[in-house]
DRENPA-3360 file (N, C-alpha, C; in nm, 2 decimals, always signed):
BEGIN
1 = MTSPTPAC = +7.59/+11.17/+10.24/+7.51/+11.20/+10.12/+7.61/+11.21/+10.00 ~ +7.57/+11.14/+9.89/+7.66/+11.14/+9.77/+7.62/+11.25/+9.68 ~ +7.72/+11.30/+9.60/+7.69/+11.41/+9.51/+7.62/+11.35/+9.39 ~ +7.54/+11.43/+9.32/+7.47/+11.38/+9.20/+7.57/+11.35/+9.09 ~ +7.53/+11.26/+9.01/+7.61/+11.22/+8.89/+7.60/+11.34/+8.79 ~ +7.72/+11.39/+8.74/+7.71/+11.50/+8.65/+7.66/+11.45/+8.51 ~ +7.60/+11.54/+8.44/+7.55/+11.51/+8.30/+7.67/+11.50/+8.21 ~ +7.66/+11.42/+8.11/+7.76/+11.41/+8.00/+7.78/+11.54/+7.94;
9 = WYCGREPA = +7.91/+11.59/+7.93/+7.93/+11.72/+7.87/+7.91/+11.72/+7.72 ~ +7.92/+11.60/+7.65/+7.91/+11.60/+7.51/+7.77/+11.60/+7.46 ~ +7.67/+11.54/+7.53/+7.53/+11.55/+7.49/+7.45/+11.63/+7.58 ~ +7.49/+11.64/+7.71/+7.41/+11.72/+7.80/+7.28/+11.65/+7.85 ~ +7.25/+11.53/+7.80/+7.13/+11.46/+7.84/+7.15/+11.34/+7.93 ~ +7.24/+11.26/+7.90/+7.26/+11.13/+7.98/+7.35/+11.16/+8.10 ~ +7.33/+11.08/+8.20/+7.43/+11.09/+8.31/+7.57/+11.03/+8.27 ~ +7.67/+11.10/+8.32/+7.81/+11.06/+8.29/+7.84/+10.93/+8.36;
17 = VEARADRF = +7.92/+10.85/+8.29/+7.97/+10.72/+8.35/+8.12/+10.74/+8.37 ~ +8.17/+10.73/+8.50/+8.31/+10.76/+8.53/+8.40/+10.68/+8.45 ~ +8.37/+10.55/+8.43/+8.47/+10.47/+8.35/+8.48/+10.51/+8.20 ~ +8.38/+10.59/+8.15/+8.38/+10.63/+8.01/+8.42/+10.78/+8.00 ~ +8.47/+10.84/+8.10/+8.51/+10.98/+8.10/+8.62/+10.99/+8.00 ~ +8.62/+11.11/+7.93/+8.73/+11.14/+7.83/+8.84/+11.20/+7.91 ~ +8.96/+11.18/+7.87/+9.08/+11.23/+7.93/+9.15/+11.33/+7.84 ~ +9.20/+11.44/+7.90/+9.27/+11.54/+7.82/+9.40/+11.58/+7.90;
25 = DLYGNLGK = +9.51/+11.54/+7.85/+9.64/+11.56/+7.92/+9.70/+11.70/+7.88 ~ +9.75/+11.77/+7.98/+9.81/+11.90/+7.95/+9.94/+11.92/+8.03 ~ +10.02/+12.01/+7.98/+10.14/+12.05/+8.06/+10.15/+12.20/+8.05 ~ +10.21/+12.26/+8.15/+10.23/+12.40/+8.16/+10.33/+12.44/+8.26 ~ +10.33/+12.58/+8.29/+10.42/+12.63/+8.39/+10.56/+12.59/+8.36 ~ +10.61/+12.61/+8.23/+10.74/+12.58/+8.20/+10.84/+12.67/+8.26 ~ +10.95/+12.62/+8.29/+11.06/+12.70/+8.35/+11.19/+12.62/+8.34 ~ +11.30/+12.67/+8.40/+11.42/+12.60/+8.41/+11.47/+12.60/+8.55;
33 = NPAGQVTY = +11.53/+12.49/+8.59/+11.59/+12.48/+8.72/+11.74/+12.54/+8.72 ~ +11.80/+12.55/+8.83/+11.94/+12.61/+8.83/+12.04/+12.53/+8.74 ~ +12.01/+12.40/+8.72/+12.10/+12.32/+8.63/+12.07/+12.34/+8.49 ~ +11.97/+12.42/+8.45/+11.93/+12.45/+8.32/+11.83/+12.35/+8.26 ~ +11.78/+12.25/+8.34/+11.69/+12.16/+8.29/+11.55/+12.22/+8.28 ~ +11.47/+12.18/+8.18/+11.33/+12.23/+8.17/+11.25/+12.16/+8.28 ~ +11.17/+12.25/+8.34/+11.07/+12.20/+8.44/+10.93/+12.23/+8.39 ~ +10.83/+12.15/+8.43/+10.70/+12.18/+8.39/+10.60/+12.10/+8.48;
41 = QTTTVRIP = +10.48/+12.13/+8.48/+10.37/+12.06/+8.55/+10.28/+12.00/+8.45 ~ +10.22/+11.89/+8.50/+10.12/+11.82/+8.41/+9.99/+11.80/+8.49 ~ +9.88/+11.79/+8.41/+9.75/+11.76/+8.47/+9.67/+11.68/+8.37 ~ +9.58/+11.61/+8.42/+9.48/+11.54/+8.33/+9.34/+11.58/+8.37 ~ +9.27/+11.64/+8.27/+9.13/+11.68/+8.30/+9.04/+11.57/+8.25 ~ +8.95/+11.53/+8.33/+8.85/+11.43/+8.30/+8.72/+11.50/+8.25 ~ +8.67/+11.46/+8.14/+8.55/+11.52/+8.08/+8.44/+11.42/+8.10 ~ +8.33/+11.46/+8.17/+8.22/+11.37/+8.20/+8.16/+11.33/+8.06;
49 = RCAACASA = +8.14/+11.19/+8.05/+8.09/+11.14/+7.92/+8.01/+11.02/+7.95 ~ +7.89/+11.01/+7.88/+7.81/+10.89/+7.90/+7.85/+10.78/+7.80 ~ +7.80/+10.66/+7.83/+7.84/+10.54/+7.75/+7.80/+10.56/+7.60 ~ +7.69/+10.62/+7.57/+7.64/+10.64/+7.43/+7.74/+10.73/+7.36 ~ +7.78/+10.84/+7.42/+7.88/+10.94/+7.36/+8.01/+10.87/+7.34 ~ +8.06/+10.79/+7.44/+8.19/+10.73/+7.42/+8.19/+10.63/+7.31 ~ +8.08/+10.56/+7.29/+8.06/+10.47/+7.18/+8.06/+10.54/+7.05 ~ +7.99/+10.65/+7.04/+7.98/+10.73/+6.92/+8.12/+10.79/+6.88;
57 = HNREGCLS = +8.20/+10.83/+6.99/+8.33/+10.88/+6.96/+8.42/+10.77/+6.91 ~ +8.41/+10.65/+6.96/+8.49/+10.54/+6.91/+8.45/+10.52/+6.76 ~ +8.33/+10.52/+6.72/+8.29/+10.50/+6.58/+8.34/+10.61/+6.50 ~ +8.33/+10.74/+6.55/+8.38/+10.85/+6.48/+8.53/+10.84/+6.45 ~ +8.61/+10.79/+6.54/+8.75/+10.77/+6.52/+8.78/+10.66/+6.42 ~ +8.71/+10.55/+6.43/+8.72/+10.44/+6.33/+8.68/+10.49/+6.19 ~ +8.58/+10.56/+6.18/+8.53/+10.61/+6.05/+8.64/+10.70/+5.99 ~ +8.70/+10.79/+6.07/+8.81/+10.88/+6.02/+8.93/+10.80/+5.96;
65 = VLAFLVGG = +8.97/+10.70/+6.04/+9.08/+10.61/+6.00/+9.05/+10.54/+5.87 ~ +8.93/+10.48/+5.87/+8.89/+10.40/+5.75/+8.88/+10.49/+5.63 ~ +8.82/+10.61/+5.64/+8.81/+10.71/+5.53/+8.95/+10.75/+5.48 ~ +9.04/+10.77/+5.57/+9.18/+10.81/+5.53/+9.24/+10.69/+5.45 ~ +9.23/+10.57/+5.50/+9.29/+10.46/+5.43/+9.22/+10.43/+5.29 ~ +9.09/+10.44/+5.29/+9.02/+10.41/+5.16/+9.06/+10.53/+5.06 ~ +9.06/+10.65/+5.11/+9.09/+10.76/+5.02/+9.24/+10.75/+4.98 ~ +9.33/+10.72/+5.07/+9.47/+10.70/+5.03/+9.48/+10.59/+4.93;
73 = LLGVLAYM = +9.41/+10.48/+4.94/+9.42/+10.37/+4.85/+9.37/+10.42/+4.71 ~ +9.26/+10.49/+4.71/+9.21/+10.54/+4.58/+9.30/+10.64/+4.52 ~ +9.37/+10.72/+4.60/+9.47/+10.81/+4.55/+9.59/+10.74/+4.48 ~ +9.63/+10.63/+4.55/+9.74/+10.55/+4.49/+9.70/+10.48/+4.36 ~ +9.57/+10.43/+4.36/+9.52/+10.37/+4.24/+9.51/+10.47/+4.13 ~ +9.47/+10.59/+4.16/+9.46/+10.70/+4.06/+9.60/+10.73/+4.00 ~ +9.70/+10.73/+4.09/+9.84/+10.75/+4.05/+9.88/+10.64/+3.96 ~ +9.85/+10.51/+4.00/+9.89/+10.40/+3.91/+9.83/+10.41/+3.77;
81 = ALSQWIAE = +9.71/+10.46/+3.77/+9.64/+10.47/+3.64/+9.71/+10.58/+3.55 ~ +9.77/+10.68/+3.62/+9.83/+10.79/+3.54/+9.98/+10.78/+3.53 ~ +10.04/+10.68/+3.61/+10.19/+10.68/+3.62/+10.26/+10.66/+3.49 ~ +10.21/+10.57/+3.41/+10.29/+10.55/+3.28/+10.29/+10.68/+3.20 ~ +10.18/+10.75/+3.19/+10.18/+10.87/+3.12/+10.27/+10.98/+3.18 ~ +10.27/+10.98/+3.32/+10.35/+11.08/+3.39/+10.50/+11.05/+3.37 ~ +10.53/+10.92/+3.37/+10.67/+10.88/+3.36/+10.72/+10.91/+3.22 ~ +10.64/+10.90/+3.12/+10.68/+10.93/+2.98/+10.70/+11.08/+2.96;
89 = VTGWATFI = +10.61/+11.16/+3.03/+10.62/+11.30/+3.02/+10.74/+11.36/+3.10 ~ +10.76/+11.31/+3.22/+10.86/+11.37/+3.31/+10.99/+11.30/+3.30 ~ +10.98/+11.16/+3.30/+11.11/+11.09/+3.31/+11.18/+11.09/+3.44 ~ +11.12/+11.14/+3.54/+11.19/+11.16/+3.67/+11.14/+11.05/+3.77 ~ +11.22/+10.95/+3.78/+11.18/+10.83/+3.86/+11.16/+10.87/+4.01 ~ +11.25/+10.95/+4.07/+11.23/+10.99/+4.21/+11.11/+11.08/+4.22 ~ +11.08/+11.17/+4.13/+10.97/+11.25/+4.13/+10.84/+11.17/+4.13 ~ +10.84/+11.06/+4.06/+10.73/+10.97/+4.05/+10.69/+10.91/+4.19;
97 = WWLMIGFG = +10.79/+10.87/+4.26/+10.77/+10.82/+4.40/+10.70/+10.92/+4.49 ~ +10.75/+11.04/+4.48/+10.70/+11.15/+4.57/+10.56/+11.18/+4.52 ~ +10.53/+11.17/+4.39/+10.40/+11.20/+4.34/+10.30/+11.09/+4.39 ~ +10.35/+10.97/+4.40/+10.26/+10.86/+4.45/+10.22/+10.89/+4.59 ~ +10.32/+10.93/+4.67/+10.29/+10.96/+4.81/+10.20/+11.08/+4.82 ~ +10.21/+11.18/+4.73/+10.12/+11.29/+4.73/+9.98/+11.25/+4.69 ~ +9.97/+11.17/+4.59/+9.83/+11.12/+4.56/+9.77/+11.05/+4.67 ~ +9.85/+10.96/+4.74/+9.79/+10.89/+4.85/+9.75/+10.98/+4.97;
105 = AAGGAVGI = +9.83/+11.08/+5.00/+9.80/+11.17/+5.11/+9.68/+11.26/+5.07 ~ +9.68/+11.30/+4.94/+9.56/+11.38/+4.90/+9.43/+11.30/+4.90 ~ +9.44/+11.18/+4.86/+9.33/+11.09/+4.86/+9.28/+11.07/+5.00 ~ +9.37/+11.05/+5.09/+9.34/+11.03/+5.23/+9.27/+11.16/+5.29 ~ +9.32/+11.27/+5.25/+9.26/+11.40/+5.30/+9.12/+11.41/+5.24 ~ +9.10/+11.38/+5.12/+8.97/+11.39/+5.06/+8.87/+11.29/+5.12 ~ +8.92/+11.17/+5.15/+8.84/+11.07/+5.22/+8.79/+11.12/+5.36 ~ +8.88/+11.18/+5.43/+8.84/+11.24/+5.56/+8.74/+11.35/+5.54;
113 = GLASPLAK = +8.76/+11.43/+5.44/+8.67/+11.54/+5.42/+8.53/+11.49/+5.38 ~ +8.52/+11.38/+5.30/+8.40/+11.33/+5.27/+8.33/+11.25/+5.38 ~ +8.41/+11.20/+5.47/+8.35/+11.13/+5.59/+8.30/+11.22/+5.70 ~ +8.34/+11.35/+5.69/+8.30/+11.44/+5.80/+8.15/+11.46/+5.81 ~ +8.08/+11.48/+5.70/+7.93/+11.49/+5.71/+7.87/+11.36/+5.77 ~ +7.92/+11.24/+5.73/+7.88/+11.12/+5.78/+7.90/+11.11/+5.93 ~ +8.01/+11.15/+5.97/+8.05/+11.15/+6.12/+7.95/+11.24/+6.19 ~ +7.91/+11.35/+6.14/+7.82/+11.44/+6.21/+7.68/+11.37/+6.22;
121 = KLLGNRRS = +7.64/+11.30/+6.12/+7.51/+11.23/+6.12/+7.52/+11.12/+6.23 ~ +7.64/+11.05/+6.23/+7.66/+10.94/+6.33/+7.65/+11.00/+6.47 ~ +7.70/+11.12/+6.49/+7.71/+11.17/+6.63/+7.57/+11.23/+6.67 ~ +7.48/+11.26/+6.58/+7.35/+11.32/+6.61/+7.37/+11.45/+6.68 ~ +7.31/+11.47/+6.80/+7.32/+11.60/+6.87/+7.43/+11.60/+6.97 ~ +7.53/+11.52/+6.95/+7.65/+11.52/+7.04/+7.76/+11.60/+6.99 ~ +7.84/+11.65/+7.08/+7.97/+11.72/+7.04/+8.06/+11.61/+6.99 ~ +8.15/+11.65/+6.90/+8.25/+11.56/+6.85/+8.35/+11.52/+6.96;
129 = GTASSEYA = +8.42/+11.41/+6.95/+8.52/+11.37/+7.04/+8.64/+11.47/+7.03 ~ +8.65/+11.54/+6.92/+8.76/+11.63/+6.90/+8.73/+11.77/+6.96 ~ +8.61/+11.79/+7.02/+8.57/+11.92/+7.07/+8.62/+11.94/+7.22 ~ +8.70/+11.84/+7.27/+8.74/+11.85/+7.41/+8.80/+11.98/+7.45 ~ +8.87/+12.05/+7.36/+8.94/+12.17/+7.40/+8.84/+12.28/+7.43 ~ +8.71/+12.26/+7.40/+8.60/+12.36/+7.43/+8.55/+12.34/+7.57 ~ +8.58/+12.24/+7.64/+8.54/+12.21/+7.78/+8.60/+12.32/+7.87 ~ +8.52/+12.39/+7.95/+8.56/+12.51/+8.02/+8.69/+12.49/+8.10;
137 = PIRELLDG = +8.70/+12.39/+8.18/+8.83/+12.37/+8.26/+8.95/+12.36/+8.17 ~ +8.93/+12.30/+8.06/+9.05/+12.28/+7.96/+9.07/+12.41/+7.89 ~ +8.97/+12.48/+7.85/+8.98/+12.61/+7.78/+9.05/+12.71/+7.87 ~ +9.02/+12.71/+8.00/+9.09/+12.80/+8.09/+9.24/+12.77/+8.10 ~ +9.28/+12.65/+8.10/+9.42/+12.61/+8.11/+9.49/+12.65/+7.98 ~ +9.43/+12.61/+7.86/+9.48/+12.65/+7.73/+9.50/+12.80/+7.72 ~ +9.40/+12.87/+7.76/+9.41/+13.02/+7.76/+9.52/+13.07/+7.85 ~ +9.55/+13.00/+7.95/+9.66/+13.03/+8.05/+9.79/+12.99/+8.00;
145 = GWKQGTRP = +9.81/+12.94/+7.88/+9.94/+12.90/+7.83/+9.97/+12.75/+7.84 ~ +9.88/+12.67/+7.89/+9.91/+12.53/+7.89/+9.89/+12.47/+7.75 ~ +9.96/+12.36/+7.73/+9.95/+12.29/+7.60/+9.90/+12.15/+7.61 ~ +9.84/+12.10/+7.50/+9.80/+11.96/+7.51/+9.92/+11.87/+7.50 ~ +9.91/+11.76/+7.58/+10.02/+11.66/+7.58/+10.07/+11.63/+7.72 ~ +10.16/+11.54/+7.73/+10.21/+11.50/+7.86/+10.34/+11.57/+7.89 ~ +10.41/+11.62/+7.80/+10.54/+11.69/+7.82/+10.58/+11.78/+7.70 ~ +10.66/+11.88/+7.72/+10.71/+11.96/+7.61/+10.79/+11.88/+7.51;
153 = KAR = +10.79/+11.92/+7.39/+10.87/+11.85/+7.29/+11.01/+11.88/+7.31 ~ +11.10/+11.78/+7.28/+11.24/+11.80/+7.30/+11.29/+11.90/+7.19 ~ +11.39/+11.98/+7.22/+11.44/+12.07/+7.12/+11.58/+12.03/+7.07;
% end
């Protein structure tokens, strides 16, 4: 007898498709061996997901990247429109470069902020792909001190 196919965790309606399961890598139980090397354990939690939710999550990710790039480009264009005036006022060439980077990053952040409502509409009644940490088995590990990733960061 085979076990029933679990429902997709993200929408709760459709049956999950094993090949479309979301993966969440974690590491924990950090320690040191007698030689002083860091030791740890890893695990990957698979989150049941249907094909429709996997597709929606791919579109959500693409929309975020596109919004950041368009917003960043608009930020740089705004900088270019103001740069001559800023250069005349400040006269700081290095400062101008940092300002351009700042305008680009700020524009990208605004782009992502504006895309968020559109992403929610795109997802419909599905959980976002970024909601993985709310999945109960993952939440238990995170609450137990585990961290997202495949290994601790080097110090």
